[in-house]
N, C-alpha and C positions, 0 to 999 in steps of 0.2 A: 348645619347644626342641629343637634338633637332637639326634639321639641316643636319644632315649626318647620314649615316646608321651606325648601332650599331658596325658592324664590324670594322669600321673605328677607333674605340676606341683603337685596338691594335695597338702597337709601330712598330710593323713587318709590318702589312697592309698598315700602313700609310708611311712606308719608303721612296718609291719612290717619293711621294709628297715633304717628309721632305728634301730630297736630293736635289730636284729641287729648293725649297725655299731656301736652304742652298747656292745653287749656285747663285741664283739671289741676296742674301744678298752680297755674296762675290764680283759678278759684281758691284752692287751698290757701294760698298765702295773702289772697285779699280777705279771706275769713278770720285767719289767725292774727292778722294784723290790724283789724278794724278796730280792736279795743285800744291800740295803742295811739291811733289816731283820734280816737274819742276821749283819751284820758284826760285831757285839759276840761272836758264837759262833764265827764265823770266826777273829776275832783270836786267841781263846784256843786254837782248834783247830790253826791253823797258825802260831801266834806271828809274826803279821803286824805290824810297824811302820806308823805311819800313813802313810808315803810309800808303802809296798808296797801296802797297802790301798787307797789312792786311785787307783794304778794298776790294780788289779783292778776297781775301781768304774767307771773310763773305758773299759776294755776294750770293753764294749758299743758306745760311741760312736765306735769307731773305724771299725769296718765300716759301723755305721749311718749314718754322716756321709757316707762315700764313696757308697755305694749311692744316697744320695738324688738324686744328680745323674743317675743312669741311671734311677731308678725314675720320675721326672717325665715323662721321655720314653716310658716304656714304656706307663705308663696311658694316655697320650694317643694311642697308635697301636695298642694290642690290648685284648682284652676284660679291662676292669678288675676284673670280678668274680670271674674265674678267677684272676685274678694274684693277688687279695686272699686267696683260698682258698689258693692255693700257699704264698705267705708264712706265713698263719696255721699250716699243716701243719708247716712247718720250725721256726717258733718254738717251738711247742708241745713238738715232740720234742725240740727243743735244751734245754727247761725240765725235761723229764723226765729226760734224760740227765745234766743237772747234778747231780742228786741221786745218781747213780751213780759219777760220777769221782772220783779222789783226786789232791791235790796242787795247788799252785798253778798250774802250767802248764797242765793240763787244765781246770782251772777257767776259766783265762785263754781256752783255745780255746774252750771252749763258749760263754761271753760274747760272743766275736767272731762265731760262728755265730748266736747268738740276734739279735745286730744285723742281720745279713743279712736274717734272715725278717722282723724286725719292720720293717725299713725301707719295707715296702711299704704300710703301714697308713694313715699320714696322708695321702700322696699320692693313694691310691685314693680315701680317704673325701673329700677336697677334691674331686677329679674328679665323684665321683657325686653330691655336693650341689649342685655348679655345674649340672650337666645335669638334674638332678630337680626343682629348687625354683627359685622366682623370688626376687628380691632380699629381698622383705620377709618371708620366711620363713627366709632362710639364717642370720641371727643367732641365732635359737632353735636351729636344728639344729647350727650350728656349735657353739654353748654347749652343746647337749645331749652333742655327743661330746667336747668338751673337759671337760664336767662328768664324762662316763663314765670317762674315763681318770684323771681325780683321785679319783674313787670307787674306782678300781682302787687308787690308792695307799693310801686310807682302808681299803679292804677288805683289802688285803694286809697293813696295819699291824695292824688289829684282829684280822682271821682267822685270816690266814697266821702273824703274830706270836704270838699265843697258842697256835697248834698247834706251833710251833717251841718254845716254852718246855716243852709238854708231851711233845713226841714227838720233839725235834730237827730240824734245817732239813732234812736229805735226804729223809725221807719227805714232807716238805711239798712240796719241788719236784718229786719223782715224782708225787705224786697231781695236784697243779695241774696239770702239764702233761698228763697222760692224761686226765683229766675234761674238760679244756678242749676236747678233740677231738669233743666232742658238738655244738658248735657249727657244724661243718663241714656236715651233712647238713641242717641247718636253713637255712644259707645258700643252699646249692646248690638249696633248693625255692623260696625267698621273694625271693631277689635280684632287683633291677631288670633288667629285659632290654632290651638294645640294640635299635634298629631299624637297617635299613640305609640311613638317611639319609645324603646326601652332606655332607661337611664343606665349610663355607666356604672357597672358594679362597684368600682371603687369609690366614686363619688356619692351612689346612692346609700352607702351604709356609713357616710360620715356622721359624726356627732359634734357637739359645740365644743368638747375638749381638744378634738383634733386641731379645730380651726385655733381655739386659744392657745395652743403649743406654739403657734407660728409667731415669730418676732415681728413679722410685718403685719400681721394683724392688729397688734399693740401699736406699731408705728403708725398705721392709718388711723387707728382710733384716736391716738393723743393728737395727731395732725388734724382730724375731723373736728375733735373738741375744740382746737384752736380756731378752725374756720368758723364754727357754730358760735364760738364766744364774741367774736368779732361780729359776725352776722346778726346774731340775735340783740347783742348790745345797739346795735344800729336800728333794728326792727322795733324794739320795745321802748328804747330811751331816746334815739334821735328826736322824735316830735317834741318830748319834753324838754330834752336840751337846747334846742333851738328856741322853745317858749320860755322855759325858765332861765336857762344859762345865758342865752344871747338875747332875750327879751324882745323876740319877734311876735308880731301879731300873728292871730291863728291864720289869716288868708297867707301872709308871707311864708309862715312856717310851713304850709302846705307846699308853697312852691319849692322852697329850698329843699325840702325832705324828698319831693317828689323828682327833682333833678338828681339828687343823690343816687336814689334807688333806680332811676333810668341809666345812669353812668354806670351802676353796679350790673345791671342787666345787658347792656351793650357788651361791657368787657368780658361777662361770662361766655356769651355766644362768639365772641371774636376769639378769644383764648382756646377754647376748645377746637374751632376750625383751625386756627395757626397749629396747634399740636398735631391734629390730623394731617395738616399739609407736610410737616416735616417727616412724620413717619411714612407717610406715602412716598417721600423721595427716598427713603432707606436709611433713615436715621433711627438709632436705638430708641427703643419704645422707652428703656429706663432714663435715658440721658433727657430725653425730650419732657418726659412726665414730670421728671424730679427737677429739673431746670425751671419750669413753669411754675412748680409749686414754691421753690425757694426765692424766684423773683416777686411772685403774689405776695407773700408774707413779708417780705421785707418792705415791699411798697406799703402795705397794710401798717406795718410798725412805724413807719416813718410819718406817715400821712396821720395815724391817730394821734401821735404824740405832738407833731406839728400844729394839729386843730386844738389841743389843749394848750398849748402855749401861744397861740397866735392872738393878735389884737382882732378888734372888731372888723378892721377892714381888709385882713388877709386869711382869716380862719377857713373861708368857704375854698380856697384852692387846696388847702391842706385836707378837707372833708372830701373834696372829689378826688385827691390822690388815693385816700384810704377807699373811697369806692371802687377804683380801678383795681386796687389790690385785691379787695374782698371779691370782685367779680372774676378775676384770672384764677382765684384759687377754686372756684366753684367745679368745673369739669372733674378735676382730680379726685374729689370725694366719692365720685361713681366710677371713673374709669380705672383708678387703681385697683379696687376691690372686683371689678369685672375681669380684668386681666388675670390678676393672680390666683382668685378664688376658682374660676372657671364657669362654665354656663349653668351646670346643676347646683352648684354650692354657693353662688353668689347671695342668695338669699339670706343663707345662715351665716354668712361673713357679713353682709352689709347690716342685717337687721341689728345683732350685738354692738356693731362698730357705731353706728347711729344711734342705739341705745345708750351707749356709755357716752357718745358726745354730745348727746341731748341733756345730759346733766348742766352743762353749759346755760341751756335755757332755763334749768331751775335756779342755778346759782347766780347767772349774770343780773336777771332784773331785780332780784330781791336785794342783792349784795349793793347793787348801785343805788336802790332807793335808801338802804339803810346808811351807806356812806353819805350820799346827798343830803339826807336828813340830819346827819351829825356835823359834816362840814359847811353845808350850805352853797358848795359849787361841786364842779365837775371834773377837777382837775384829777384826783385819784382814780375815779371809775375809767378814765381814759388812759392814764398811766399803766394800770392794770392790763387793760385790753390791749395795749401796746406790748407790753412784756410777754403775754400770752401769744401775740403774733410770732415774736422770735422764738418761743418754744415750738410754735408751728414749723417754722424753718428747719429746726432741729430734727424733727419727727419725720417730716417727709423726705430730708435729703439723707440723714444719716441712720435713722431707726429702720425705715423701710428698707428692705433687701431689694434684691433686682425686680423689675415689674415686668415678671415673666410667668406664665401659669405654672403652678406647681404640680407635680407628680403625687397625687395624693395616695398611691399605693406606695411609693417610695417613702413618703413622708410619714404615713404611719406606721411603716414596717421600723423606721428610723426611731420613731418615738418609742415604739414598744421595746426595741432593744436597749435603748438608752435607759428607759426605766428600769430594765432588769439587772443593770449592771451596778454592782455595790459600789457604795461611793466611799 
């Protein structure tokens, strides 16, 4: 496969780099989720109403979303390993600094900077997997990375949450940001090395408009938005929902949220492995990947709505069902674009896909805070999230075409000819 030595196609040979990528994703989501865990403490310290808390929780996504459109192009054209290292350094320092600043405005600025640094992680990870692994290992590898970021949520909830209860939120932010810098020397030692192979001409001259002309791009983007809406709803508001909507104590909230994130993480890795298992047995990649996404979003929709309607004694089972659905959907947001776009174009496909999809991170926290502030309960935020999961089923199953590599030479010629035909 162009860009990396042939031996790196082995999952075993790639294992050290995959482990380090997974650790970086874990740290990434510990850092972005810490503010949600600290939200009950921040609400008291800064006297934040729900709407203002929602704005603070969404601030990260403002810069994160915008930068996705640039990062996809960047990782396709430059050394993806060093770009990832630079972003990691920036977001770690931003996390540590968050524990030092005072007031709403400076916290808001630190979240914006965190979004810039963390924007590199997912496009870089997708690029590296597409270059290093064949299709029948990408589901597991994608699931492992998506599982790692979910473990980041669980670890942040259990570990950072209990530390915040004992020591306060500021020392936790400072400690996590500084300790995570130990990842950098390990990555510089074991990162996969690029060769000087020449990129295929048909793909190297692609531009964003070529990708935007594909119906499957908009299908994966709409599906990814649906995935993100459910995922970010649970990252940003699950702790608040459990504390405010279900009246749990801080310690009980940490346990319940941590179990949810753990179920989500295990489902992501298991789902990716299971998809690869069926593909290795000769089943169609299109059928396997689409079936997995249809089941995942159906479970998510049912679980979320069930949780909204359930009583105090039964909501937990519905919440865990939503976690299983959310986890099962995770490998697909990587695996689809890696397969369809191809090795050299995956960054330019995934970056905008993730950029559009992350408008969910801007909309969801702020909208949820506004609705909760107006209604005093969480029913309508859960109902909206369930409906968006149904849209996800439609997008992945019916809007996305065949999950097979595009012939970019043919696609570009077809687009040019079609554009030249009078209407």
